[in-house]
SELO-289044 format. One record per residue (C-alpha): residue number from 0; residue in three letters; x, y, z. Coordinates in Angstrom, 2 decimals. Layout:
BEGIN
<drenfi><seq>NUM</seq><type>ALA</type><u>X</u><v>Y</v><w>Z</w></drenfi>
...
//
This chain:
BEGIN
<drenfi><seq>0</seq><type>MET</type><u>0.00</u><v>0.00</v><w>0.00</w></drenfi>
<drenfi><seq>1</seq><type>ALA</type><u>1.20</u><v>3.46</v><w>-0.80</w></drenfi>
<drenfi><seq>2</seq><type>GLU</type><u>-0.41</u><v>6.77</v><w>-0.10</w></drenfi>
<drenfi><seq>3</seq><type>THR</type><u>0.03</u><v>10.07</v><w>-1.90</w></drenfi>
<drenfi><seq>4</seq><type>ASN</type><u>-1.14</u><v>12.17</v><w>1.06</w></drenfi>
<drenfi><seq>5</seq><type>LYS</type><u>-1.48</u><v>11.48</v><w>4.76</w></drenfi>
<drenfi><seq>6</seq><type>SER</type><u>-4.92</u><v>9.98</v><w>5.07</w></drenfi>
<drenfi><seq>7</seq><type>THR</type><u>-7.25</u><v>9.39</v><w>7.96</w></drenfi>
<drenfi><seq>8</seq><type>LEU</type><u>-7.18</u><v>5.71</v><w>6.99</w></drenfi>
<drenfi><seq>9</seq><type>SER</type><u>-3.40</u><v>5.62</v><w>7.53</w></drenfi>
<drenfi><seq>10</seq><type>GLU</type><u>-3.91</u><v>7.10</v><w>10.97</w></drenfi>
<drenfi><seq>11</seq><type>MET</type><u>-6.65</u><v>4.57</v><w>11.75</w></drenfi>
<drenfi><seq>12</seq><type>ILE</type><u>-4.44</u><v>1.66</v><w>10.68</w></drenfi>
<drenfi><seq>13</seq><type>ALA</type><u>-1.60</u><v>2.96</v><w>12.87</w></drenfi>
<drenfi><seq>14</seq><type>GLU</type><u>-4.00</u><v>3.29</v><w>15.80</w></drenfi>
<drenfi><seq>15</seq><type>ILE</type><u>-5.35</u><v>-0.26</v><w>15.33</w></drenfi>
<drenfi><seq>16</seq><type>LYS</type><u>-1.80</u><v>-1.65</v><w>15.12</w></drenfi>
<drenfi><seq>17</seq><type>ALA</type><u>-0.74</u><v>0.25</v><w>18.24</w></drenfi>
<drenfi><seq>18</seq><type>ASN</type><u>-3.70</u><v>-1.08</v><w>20.23</w></drenfi>
<drenfi><seq>19</seq><type>THR</type><u>-3.55</u><v>-4.69</v><w>19.01</w></drenfi>
<drenfi><seq>20</seq><type>LYS</type><u>-2.31</u><v>-7.07</v><w>21.69</w></drenfi>
<drenfi><seq>21</seq><type>GLN</type><u>-3.02</u><v>-10.27</v><w>19.73</w></drenfi>
<drenfi><seq>22</seq><type>VAL</type><u>-3.77</u><v>-11.28</v><w>16.17</w></drenfi>
<drenfi><seq>23</seq><type>ALA</type><u>-7.48</u><v>-12.00</v><w>16.14</w></drenfi>
<drenfi><seq>24</seq><type>ILE</type><u>-10.57</u><v>-11.42</v><w>14.06</w></drenfi>
<drenfi><seq>25</seq><type>ASN</type><u>-12.16</u><v>-8.09</v><w>14.85</w></drenfi>
<drenfi><seq>26</seq><type>ARG</type><u>-15.28</u><v>-7.40</v><w>12.77</w></drenfi>
<drenfi><seq>27</seq><type>ASN</type><u>-15.61</u><v>-3.87</v><w>14.15</w></drenfi>
<drenfi><seq>28</seq><type>ASP</type><u>-12.12</u><v>-2.98</v><w>12.92</w></drenfi>
<drenfi><seq>29</seq><type>GLU</type><u>-12.85</u><v>-4.60</v><w>9.54</w></drenfi>
<drenfi><seq>30</seq><type>VAL</type><u>-15.95</u><v>-2.42</v><w>9.11</w></drenfi>
<drenfi><seq>31</seq><type>ARG</type><u>-14.14</u><v>0.71</v><w>10.32</w></drenfi>
<drenfi><seq>32</seq><type>VAL</type><u>-11.29</u><v>0.18</v><w>7.83</w></drenfi>
<drenfi><seq>33</seq><type>MET</type><u>-13.64</u><v>-0.60</v><w>4.92</w></drenfi>
<drenfi><seq>34</seq><type>LYS</type><u>-15.81</u><v>2.43</v><w>5.68</w></drenfi>
<drenfi><seq>35</seq><type>GLU</type><u>-12.77</u><v>4.70</v><w>5.87</w></drenfi>
<drenfi><seq>36</seq><type>MET</type><u>-11.35</u><v>3.27</v><w>2.62</w></drenfi>
<drenfi><seq>37</seq><type>LEU</type><u>-14.61</u><v>4.15</v><w>0.90</w></drenfi>
<drenfi><seq>38</seq><type>ASN</type><u>-14.68</u><v>7.69</v><w>2.33</w></drenfi>
<drenfi><seq>39</seq><type>ASP</type><u>-11.00</u><v>8.77</v><w>2.32</w></drenfi>
<drenfi><seq>40</seq><type>PRO</type><u>-10.19</u><v>10.67</v><w>-0.90</w></drenfi>
<drenfi><seq>41</seq><type>ASN</type><u>-6.47</u><v>10.82</v><w>0.00</w></drenfi>
<drenfi><seq>42</seq><type>PHE</type><u>-5.95</u><v>7.08</v><w>0.34</w></drenfi>
<drenfi><seq>43</seq><type>ASN</type><u>-4.50</u><v>5.29</v><w>-2.68</w></drenfi>
<drenfi><seq>44</seq><type>VAL</type><u>-3.57</u><v>1.66</v><w>-3.17</w></drenfi>
<drenfi><seq>45</seq><type>SER</type><u>-0.58</u><v>0.72</v><w>-5.31</w></drenfi>
<drenfi><seq>46</seq><type>ILE</type><u>-1.30</u><v>-1.68</v><w>-8.16</w></drenfi>
<drenfi><seq>47</seq><type>TYR</type><u>1.16</u><v>-4.47</v><w>-8.99</w></drenfi>
<drenfi><seq>48</seq><type>GLU</type><u>1.08</u><v>-6.92</v><w>-11.85</w></drenfi>
<drenfi><seq>49</seq><type>LYS</type><u>2.48</u><v>-10.40</v><w>-11.36</w></drenfi>
<drenfi><seq>50</seq><type>SER</type><u>5.24</u><v>-10.12</v><w>-13.97</w></drenfi>
<drenfi><seq>51</seq><type>THR</type><u>5.96</u><v>-6.40</v><w>-14.26</w></drenfi>
<drenfi><seq>52</seq><type>GLY</type><u>5.64</u><v>-5.10</v><w>-10.71</w></drenfi>
<drenfi><seq>53</seq><type>TYR</type><u>4.35</u><v>-1.60</v><w>-9.97</w></drenfi>
<drenfi><seq>54</seq><type>VAL</type><u>1.95</u><v>-0.24</v><w>-12.60</w></drenfi>
<drenfi><seq>55</seq><type>GLY</type><u>0.17</u><v>2.61</v><w>-10.81</w></drenfi>
<drenfi><seq>56</seq><type>GLN</type><u>-2.29</u><v>3.55</v><w>-8.11</w></drenfi>
<drenfi><seq>57</seq><type>ARG</type><u>-6.01</u><v>3.62</v><w>-7.60</w></drenfi>
<drenfi><seq>58</seq><type>CYS</type><u>-8.21</u><v>5.38</v><w>-5.06</w></drenfi>
<drenfi><seq>59</seq><type>PRO</type><u>-10.93</u><v>3.18</v><w>-3.51</w></drenfi>
<drenfi><seq>60</seq><type>ARG</type><u>-13.05</u><v>6.30</v><w>-2.85</w></drenfi>
<drenfi><seq>61</seq><type>GLU</type><u>-12.96</u><v>7.31</v><w>-6.51</w></drenfi>
<drenfi><seq>62</seq><type>GLU</type><u>-13.85</u><v>3.81</v><w>-7.67</w></drenfi>
<drenfi><seq>63</seq><type>ALA</type><u>-16.70</u><v>3.51</v><w>-5.17</w></drenfi>
<drenfi><seq>64</seq><type>THR</type><u>-18.19</u><v>6.88</v><w>-6.10</w></drenfi>
<drenfi><seq>65</seq><type>GLY</type><u>-17.89</u><v>5.95</v><w>-9.79</w></drenfi>
<drenfi><seq>66</seq><type>PHE</type><u>-19.92</u><v>2.82</v><w>-9.04</w></drenfi>
<drenfi><seq>67</seq><type>VAL</type><u>-22.54</u><v>4.86</v><w>-7.17</w></drenfi>
<drenfi><seq>68</seq><type>LYS</type><u>-22.63</u><v>7.41</v><w>-10.03</w></drenfi>
<drenfi><seq>69</seq><type>ASN</type><u>-23.46</u><v>4.63</v><w>-12.49</w></drenfi>
<drenfi><seq>70</seq><type>ILE</type><u>-26.29</u><v>3.41</v><w>-10.25</w></drenfi>
<drenfi><seq>71</seq><type>ILE</type><u>-27.71</u><v>6.91</v><w>-9.85</w></drenfi>
<drenfi><seq>72</seq><type>GLN</type><u>-27.51</u><v>7.56</v><w>-13.58</w></drenfi>
<drenfi><seq>73</seq><type>ALA</type><u>-29.10</u><v>4.24</v><w>-14.52</w></drenfi>
<drenfi><seq>74</seq><type>THR</type><u>-31.95</u><v>4.41</v><w>-12.00</w></drenfi>
<drenfi><seq>75</seq><type>THR</type><u>-32.84</u><v>8.11</v><w>-12.16</w></drenfi>
<drenfi><seq>76</seq><type>GLY</type><u>-32.02</u><v>9.06</v><w>-15.73</w></drenfi>
<drenfi><seq>77</seq><type>LEU</type><u>-29.84</u><v>11.97</v><w>-14.53</w></drenfi>
<drenfi><seq>78</seq><type>ASP</type><u>-26.97</u><v>12.92</v><w>-16.77</w></drenfi>
<drenfi><seq>79</seq><type>ALA</type><u>-23.41</u><v>11.84</v><w>-15.93</w></drenfi>
<drenfi><seq>80</seq><type>ARG</type><u>-22.40</u><v>15.23</v><w>-14.47</w></drenfi>
<drenfi><seq>81</seq><type>ASP</type><u>-25.32</u><v>15.46</v><w>-12.02</w></drenfi>
<drenfi><seq>82</seq><type>SER</type><u>-24.97</u><v>11.79</v><w>-11.08</w></drenfi>
<drenfi><seq>83</seq><type>LYS</type><u>-21.25</u><v>12.31</v><w>-10.41</w></drenfi>
<drenfi><seq>84</seq><type>HIS</type><u>-22.01</u><v>15.34</v><w>-8.24</w></drenfi>
<drenfi><seq>85</seq><type>LEU</type><u>-24.46</u><v>13.33</v><w>-6.12</w></drenfi>
<drenfi><seq>86</seq><type>ALA</type><u>-22.09</u><v>10.35</v><w>-5.84</w></drenfi>
<drenfi><seq>87</seq><type>ASP</type><u>-19.12</u><v>12.56</v><w>-4.90</w></drenfi>
<drenfi><seq>88</seq><type>ASN</type><u>-21.13</u><v>13.94</v><w>-1.99</w></drenfi>
<drenfi><seq>89</seq><type>TYR</type><u>-22.19</u><v>10.53</v><w>-0.72</w></drenfi>
<drenfi><seq>90</seq><type>GLU</type><u>-20.76</u><v>9.47</v><w>2.64</w></drenfi>
<drenfi><seq>91</seq><type>PHE</type><u>-20.49</u><v>5.68</v><w>2.82</w></drenfi>
<drenfi><seq>92</seq><type>THR</type><u>-22.00</u><v>4.24</v><w>5.99</w></drenfi>
<drenfi><seq>93</seq><type>LYS</type><u>-21.20</u><v>1.40</v><w>8.35</w></drenfi>
<drenfi><seq>94</seq><type>ARG</type><u>-24.02</u><v>-0.53</v><w>6.66</w></drenfi>
<drenfi><seq>95</seq><type>ASP</type><u>-22.41</u><v>-0.01</v><w>3.23</w></drenfi>
<drenfi><seq>96</seq><type>ALA</type><u>-19.05</u><v>-1.22</v><w>4.55</w></drenfi>
<drenfi><seq>97</seq><type>THR</type><u>-20.67</u><v>-4.29</v><w>6.14</w></drenfi>
<drenfi><seq>98</seq><type>PHE</type><u>-22.50</u><v>-5.05</v><w>2.88</w></drenfi>
<drenfi><seq>99</seq><type>LEU</type><u>-19.25</u><v>-4.96</v><w>0.89</w></drenfi>
<drenfi><seq>100</seq><type>LEU</type><u>-17.37</u><v>-7.12</v><w>3.41</w></drenfi>
<drenfi><seq>101</seq><type>THR</type><u>-20.18</u><v>-9.69</v><w>3.48</w></drenfi>
<drenfi><seq>102</seq><type>ASN</type><u>-20.30</u><v>-9.85</v><w>-0.31</w></drenfi>
<drenfi><seq>103</seq><type>MET</type><u>-16.52</u><v>-10.09</v><w>-0.51</w></drenfi>
<drenfi><seq>104</seq><type>ARG</type><u>-16.63</u><v>-13.14</v><w>1.77</w></drenfi>
<drenfi><seq>105</seq><type>ASP</type><u>-19.51</u><v>-14.67</v><w>-0.20</w></drenfi>
<drenfi><seq>106</seq><type>PHE</type><u>-17.63</u><v>-14.12</v><w>-3.45</w></drenfi>
<drenfi><seq>107</seq><type>MET</type><u>-14.43</u><v>-15.69</v><w>-2.08</w></drenfi>
<drenfi><seq>108</seq><type>SER</type><u>-16.30</u><v>-18.76</v><w>-0.85</w></drenfi>
<drenfi><seq>109</seq><type>THR</type><u>-18.25</u><v>-19.11</v><w>-4.09</w></drenfi>
<drenfi><seq>110</seq><type>TYR</type><u>-15.24</u><v>-18.56</v><w>-6.35</w></drenfi>
<drenfi><seq>111</seq><type>LEU</type><u>-13.05</u><v>-21.00</v><w>-4.41</w></drenfi>
<drenfi><seq>112</seq><type>SER</type><u>-15.72</u><v>-23.66</v><w>-4.98</w></drenfi>
<drenfi><seq>113</seq><type>THR</type><u>-14.85</u><v>-23.51</v><w>-8.71</w></drenfi>
<drenfi><seq>114</seq><type>GLY</type><u>-11.51</u><v>-25.17</v><w>-7.99</w></drenfi>
<drenfi><seq>115</seq><type>ARG</type><u>-9.55</u><v>-22.14</v><w>-9.25</w></drenfi>
<drenfi><seq>116</seq><type>LYS</type><u>-6.98</u><v>-20.11</v><w>-7.31</w></drenfi>
<drenfi><seq>117</seq><type>ILE</type><u>-7.73</u><v>-16.50</v><w>-6.46</w></drenfi>
<drenfi><seq>118</seq><type>ASN</type><u>-5.07</u><v>-13.84</v><w>-6.10</w></drenfi>
<drenfi><seq>119</seq><type>ILE</type><u>-5.73</u><v>-11.95</v><w>-2.87</w></drenfi>
<drenfi><seq>120</seq><type>VAL</type><u>-2.57</u><v>-9.86</v><w>-2.48</w></drenfi>
<drenfi><seq>121</seq><type>GLN</type><u>-0.27</u><v>-8.36</v><w>-5.07</w></drenfi>
<drenfi><seq>122</seq><type>SER</type><u>1.84</u><v>-5.69</v><w>-3.40</w></drenfi>
<drenfi><seq>123</seq><type>ALA</type><u>5.41</u><v>-4.43</v><w>-3.32</w></drenfi>
<drenfi><seq>124</seq><type>ASN</type><u>6.50</u><v>-7.13</v><w>-0.89</w></drenfi>
<drenfi><seq>125</seq><type>ALA</type><u>3.94</u><v>-9.90</v><w>-1.13</w></drenfi>
<drenfi><seq>126</seq><type>GLU</type><u>2.15</u><v>-12.13</v><w>-3.58</w></drenfi>
<drenfi><seq>127</seq><type>ALA</type><u>-0.53</u><v>-14.39</v><w>-2.14</w></drenfi>
<drenfi><seq>128</seq><type>ASN</type><u>-3.38</u><v>-16.54</v><w>-3.37</w></drenfi>
<drenfi><seq>129</seq><type>LEU</type><u>-5.96</u><v>-18.91</v><w>-1.97</w></drenfi>
<drenfi><seq>130</seq><type>PHE</type><u>-7.34</u><v>-22.19</v><w>-3.23</w></drenfi>
<drenfi><seq>131</seq><type>ALA</type><u>-9.66</u><v>-24.86</v><w>-1.87</w></drenfi>
<drenfi><seq>132</seq><type>ARG</type><u>-8.77</u><v>-28.49</v><w>-1.37</w></drenfi>
<drenfi><seq>133</seq><type>ASP</type><u>-11.19</u><v>-31.25</v><w>-0.37</w></drenfi>
<drenfi><seq>134</seq><type>VAL</type><u>-10.10</u><v>-33.31</v><w>2.62</w></drenfi>
<drenfi><seq>135</seq><type>LYS</type><u>-11.53</u><v>-36.82</v><w>2.84</w></drenfi>
<drenfi><seq>136</seq><type>PRO</type><u>-12.75</u><v>-38.35</v><w>6.10</w></drenfi>
<drenfi><seq>137</seq><type>LEU</type><u>-9.91</u><v>-39.76</v><w>8.18</w></drenfi>
<drenfi><seq>138</seq><type>VAL</type><u>-9.76</u><v>-42.43</v><w>10.86</w></drenfi>
<drenfi><seq>139</seq><type>LYS</type><u>-7.60</u><v>-41.19</v><w>13.73</w></drenfi>
<drenfi><seq>140</seq><type>THR</type><u>-6.38</u><v>-42.92</v><w>16.84</w></drenfi>
<drenfi><seq>141</seq><type>ILE</type><u>-6.62</u><v>-40.80</v><w>19.98</w></drenfi>
<drenfi><seq>142</seq><type>PRO</type><u>-6.24</u><v>-41.44</v><w>23.74</w></drenfi>
<drenfi><seq>143</seq><type>ALA</type><u>-9.40</u><v>-42.97</v><w>25.23</w></drenfi>
<drenfi><seq>144</seq><type>SER</type><u>-9.24</u><v>-40.49</v><w>28.12</w></drenfi>
<drenfi><seq>145</seq><type>GLU</type><u>-6.82</u><v>-37.96</v><w>29.52</w></drenfi>
<drenfi><seq>146</seq><type>GLY</type><u>-3.72</u><v>-39.68</v><w>30.90</w></drenfi>
<drenfi><seq>147</seq><type>SER</type><u>-4.87</u><v>-43.10</v><w>29.68</w></drenfi>
<drenfi><seq>148</seq><type>LYS</type><u>-2.69</u><v>-45.42</v><w>27.62</w></drenfi>
<drenfi><seq>149</seq><type>GLU</type><u>-5.77</u><v>-46.91</v><w>26.02</w></drenfi>
<drenfi><seq>150</seq><type>THR</type><u>-6.80</u><v>-45.55</v><w>22.63</w></drenfi>
<drenfi><seq>151</seq><type>LYS</type><u>-9.91</u><v>-45.29</v><w>20.55</w></drenfi>
<drenfi><seq>152</seq><type>GLN</type><u>-10.54</u><v>-44.56</v><w>16.91</w></drenfi>
<drenfi><seq>153</seq><type>ILE</type><u>-12.61</u><v>-41.68</v><w>15.62</w></drenfi>
<drenfi><seq>154</seq><type>THR</type><u>-13.56</u><v>-40.69</v><w>12.11</w></drenfi>
<drenfi><seq>155</seq><type>THR</type><u>-13.27</u><v>-37.05</v><w>11.13</w></drenfi>
<drenfi><seq>156</seq><type>ALA</type><u>-15.77</u><v>-35.58</v><w>8.71</w></drenfi>
<drenfi><seq>157</seq><type>ALA</type><u>-14.87</u><v>-34.57</v><w>5.18</w></drenfi>
<drenfi><seq>158</seq><type>TYR</type><u>-14.33</u><v>-30.83</v><w>4.78</w></drenfi>
<drenfi><seq>159</seq><type>THR</type><u>-12.95</u><v>-28.21</v><w>2.46</w></drenfi>
<drenfi><seq>160</seq><type>LYS</type><u>-9.60</u><v>-26.79</v><w>3.45</w></drenfi>
<drenfi><seq>161</seq><type>ILE</type><u>-8.69</u><v>-23.28</v><w>2.30</w></drenfi>
<drenfi><seq>162</seq><type>VAL</type><u>-4.98</u><v>-23.12</v><w>1.53</w></drenfi>
<drenfi><seq>163</seq><type>SER</type><u>-2.93</u><v>-19.97</v><w>1.20</w></drenfi>
<drenfi><seq>164</seq><type>ASN</type><u>0.17</u><v>-19.70</v><w>-0.92</w></drenfi>
<drenfi><seq>165</seq><type>SER</type><u>2.51</u><v>-16.74</v><w>-0.52</w></drenfi>
<drenfi><seq>166</seq><type>LYS</type><u>5.87</u><v>-16.03</v><w>-2.05</w></drenfi>
<drenfi><seq>167</seq><type>CYS</type><u>8.23</u><v>-13.22</v><w>-2.85</w></drenfi>
<drenfi><seq>168</seq><type>PRO</type><u>7.02</u><v>-11.47</v><w>-6.03</w></drenfi>
<drenfi><seq>169</seq><type>LYS</type><u>9.22</u><v>-12.03</v><w>-9.12</w></drenfi>
<drenfi><seq>170</seq><type>TYR</type><u>9.73</u><v>-8.27</v><w>-9.52</w></drenfi>
<drenfi><seq>171</seq><type>ASN</type><u>11.03</u><v>-8.04</v><w>-5.93</w></drenfi>
<drenfi><seq>172</seq><type>SER</type><u>13.72</u><v>-10.72</v><w>-6.35</w></drenfi>
//
């Protein structure tokens, strides 16, 4: 991630990092960060291509307001200029951020069920993807009780394992 100007999102990220005592899921922080990404016009994300490296930047706020502009224009019949004006003045809410996070998770789960990998990070220092792998039921031998030398066998259920793969990007080698 790179920023062109100091953004409130950068400050929020620094504050979350400073107050984090353990790595854990925190839905409130997820929503706060998403909401701020959508509302901070000074926050930019660097774009990296797998083979060439850095190719530019994009502003999540600009992309989100462009999306909203298209919706306004299509549903109201307003011209592009008036639709853009309305979208530029829209303040994304906690509900909007939650909606996008929920749909992101639904998309990831649905797309991984296709059997394809999905690239989730392409940055200056990291390249990471996810893929799903089916795990068949297993028969395991475990202690019959705590401290006992006797054992028993259990069968685990089949499940889908989500695997992450991360390596140093080619352009960073």
